[in-house]
N, C-alpha and C positions, 0 to 999 in steps of 0.2 A: 480446609484444606485437603485434597486428594490424599488418601493414605499411602498411595504409591510414590508421591513425590516429597522430597525435602525441600526446605525453605531455600537453599543454595540452588537446588534444580529448578524450582519454579522461577528464580530469578533469570535463568537461561533458556527457559522453555518460553516459545511464543506461538501463539494460535491466532490466525486471522480468518478472514471471511472469503471463502472461495466460491463467489457466486450464490446462488439461491437454492435452485432446484438442480443446478449443474448439468443444464442441457445446452446445446449447441447454439452459441450466439444469443444467449438469453438476454445479455446487456448490450447487444447490438440493436436493439429495439430502438425506434425513433418515436414512439408514443410515450409523452411525459408520462401519463397515467399508468400506463403498463410499468415504466421503469420505476415510478414511485411505489407501486404496490409490491414489485420484487424487493426493492430496497428496504422497505418496512419489514417485509415477511422475512428476510434474511437476517434483520437485526434482531426481530423477535425470536427466531429460532435459536440463535447464539445465546441470547439472554437465557432462555429456557435450559440450553445446554449448561450454561455457567452455573445455573442454579443447581442443576442435577449433579454436576460432576466436581463443582468447585474450582474448576479450571477457567482462569482467566482469560479472556480474548481481547485482541485490539480491534477496533472498528476499521480495519484495513481490508479494502476490497481487492482480490486477485480475480481478474476476469477469466472465466472457463474459456479455453481455446484462444484467450488473448483478445477476444472481440468485444469492442465497444462502440457505442455511437458517440457523435460529438455533443449530443444533449445530455449523454449519461452522466458525465462528472458533476454538472451543476445540481442534478437530482441527488446524488449521493452526498454532496456537500451540505444540502439543506436537509439531509436526513441523518446528519451527524457523524458522517464517515470521516476518519482522519487524513485518509490518502489513499491513493491505489498504486498497487505496484504491478507492472505489465512488461512483457517481452515486446509486444507489438507496440508501435508507436503511432500509427495511423488510423482513425477511425474508419468504421466500415462505410460510412457515407461522406467519404473523402471528397466528392464531387463539391461538396458545400463548405468543406473545412479542410485546411491540409497543415501538416506539422512541419515547420521549418528547422533548417540546421540549427540556429540559433535556440529553438526550444529544447532540441536534444541536448545541446551542450549546456543548458542551465542545470541547476541542481535537481530541478524536476520539472516536467512539461506543464505549463501553467496556461496554456493556449485556450483550453476547454472550461469555460465556466470558473476560470481562476482557481480550479482545484487541482491540487498537484498529483501527476502521474509519474512515479519514480520508475526507472528502467532497471531491468535486471538481466543477467547474462548467464548462458550455459557455459560449462567448461569448453566446449569445443568452439566457443567464439574466440578463444586465444588469450594469452596472457597479456598480450598487448593493448587489447580492448579494455581489459580490466584496469590496466596502468593508466590507460589514458581518461577513463572516468575518475580515477583518484587524483590525476593531474587537474582535472576541471574542478575538483571538489565536490563531486558527485559521491554518494553511497557506494560502498562495493556490495552489491547485492548478487549472490548466486542462486540460481534456480537448477533443480535436479528433480528426477523421479526415481521411483524405487531401483531401478537396474543401476543407477550410479553408486549405491552402497553395497553391492555384492563384493565378495573376496574381501571380507572384512574392512570394507570402506577404504581400500587401497587407492582407487582413482581419487576419491574425495581427499585423501590424505596428500596425496601427491600434489593435487591443486592448491590447498592450503600452503603446503611448504613453498610452492612456487610465489604464492602471493606474499608470505612471510619475507621472501627474499628481496622483495621491492624496496626500494629507497623511500619508505614512508612508515608512519607509525600506525599500525592497525589495532582497532580496539573492538572486540567482537560483542556485540549487544543483540537484545531481542528486536525483532523488527519495529515494533512499535515505539521502542525506546530511540532507535535509529532516526525515524521519522519525526519524532518530538525533538530532536537535537539538530535536524538537518537545517541548516540556513547559511547565509552569506552574513560576516562580520567584518567590519572595517573600523579601525581606529581613527576617528576624526581629529581628535586632540586629546591630551592627557586627561583621562577621567571621563571621555565620552566616547561610545562606540555608535555606529550605524548598524542595524542588523535588518536583514530581509528575511522575513518569515514566509513558510511555504505551506505547511499544513494547518489545520485549525487549532493545534496545539503546539506550544514551543516552549522548550527547556533551556534557559540560558544561564551558565555558569559564570562564576567570577573566582578564578583560582588564585587571584592576587591578593597581596596584604592591604590593598586600598579599595575603598568603595568606588564603583563606577556607575554611571548613567547610561542608559541604553536608549536610542531612539530606534523605534521599531516600526516598520512598514511592510504592508502586506498588500500585493495586487488583488484587487476586488473589481470585477467587472459589474457586479450587482450589488453596489453598497447599501441599497435599500432594503437588503435580505438581512444586514447585520442588526442583531438586537442587543448584544451586550459582549463586552471584554471583560475576562477576569484574570487576576493575577494573585495565585494562591488560593483559589476559589472566592475571591472577594471582588466585588465590580471595581472598575477603575474607569477613569476619563479617557475617550476616544474621539477622534475626528476622522474626517476623510477629505482627500484632495486628489483630483486629477486621477479618479479611479484607484485610488490607494486609501487603505485603512491605516491609520496612524496612531501611536500612543507612545509615552514615555514612562520610565521607571528607573528606580535606583536600587542597584544590588549591592548589598554589604560584601566585605571581604570574605573570601574562601565559603561562598555559599551559593545558592542557585534559586531562581524563581521560575514558577510554572504559569504560562500564559494561555488563555483558551478563547476563542471566538466562537460566539453562538449566534446561529442563523434561525430566521423564521421558517417553520416547516411548511412544506407544499400541502395545500388542501386540495384535492382533486374531486370535482363532483362526480366525474365518470366512474361508474362501477367496473372493476375487472373481473370477469367470470373466469372460473377454472372448471373446464368440463371433466366429467369422470374418465373420459378417454385421456386426455392430458395427464390427470394424476396417475392413472395406471401406468402410462408410458415413463413417467418420472420415477415411479416405485421400481419398474422393470430396469431402467437405466442404473438406479443406485444398487440394485441387487448384482447386476452383472459387473459394475464398477468395483464393489467389495470382493467379488470372486477374483477378479483380475488382480487386485491388490494383495489378497490374502494367500492366492494360490499361483496365478500364472506368473506373476513376478518374482516370485520366490523359487520357481522351478525353471531350470536351464532349458529343459526339454520343452516345457509348456509355453514358455517365452519365446523361444527359438520357432516353435512350430507357428505360434500366433504372428511373430514378425513375417513368416514366409507366406502365411495365408493373406496377410494385409498387402504385401508385395505383389503377390498373385492377382489380387482382386483390383489393386491400382493399375496394374499392367492390362488387365482385360478391359477396364473401363477406359 
């Protein structure tokens, strides 16, 4: 455990994976080999980070600049990612694929590789859009950057107060926990619930004083990639039907169970080379990003000047 975090704080602290090299459109690539290489490298780096620091991370992808291709979600799924969280809802190669209104109104977008892309919103999107997401049963996910936390987080606290005023019960959880509990549940009859699973992990709780059975289904466009389903880290029976993964389980009173789906990994014969020029450009971008986060974003003068220069360059172009 990191010395600077208490057990209680670690339960609220959540770290995800923000790209690989954090270069523009790196997951907008259409080559499966390149995407596979970047997904594996991102996972490897985060595992090393966890070993060095003791800070746990969730295998949730947040695309740099919100860019992703239609083939990217399936690659992430087969590399053990839990889900993706994104502001953009349309892949860059949208000529070959399109996101429908019904996809966006679902708990998560499942159109691409049956891999969940959860949508998030900025404060300027308006309280009504957050309320609409909650009405649809979607998780309430807020995205912000450094500037939003200035002035002792006044803007953030104002947004939270507005969300708390909505006629619904909000429970604040780490991102990974939110995704693991994101599902649709319907009582079919007494003692039996039908549950739709989205991510490759699902936690189902039974808060009643009676045991209940759950019939779980998950959309799977590539059911032949599934290798195993576990309940509380033990293999269970499962089947497929009409591009859906299906399994059943019993949950005792006042308890919960954790389910996980495992997939066959991708094995690409094509070797992806990373040139010295590319590695240097990644290092330079990382240094500049850290300078922005540590200095520019914390200074009113520097952030205002930088915004003015960006506006001037945009107008000139």
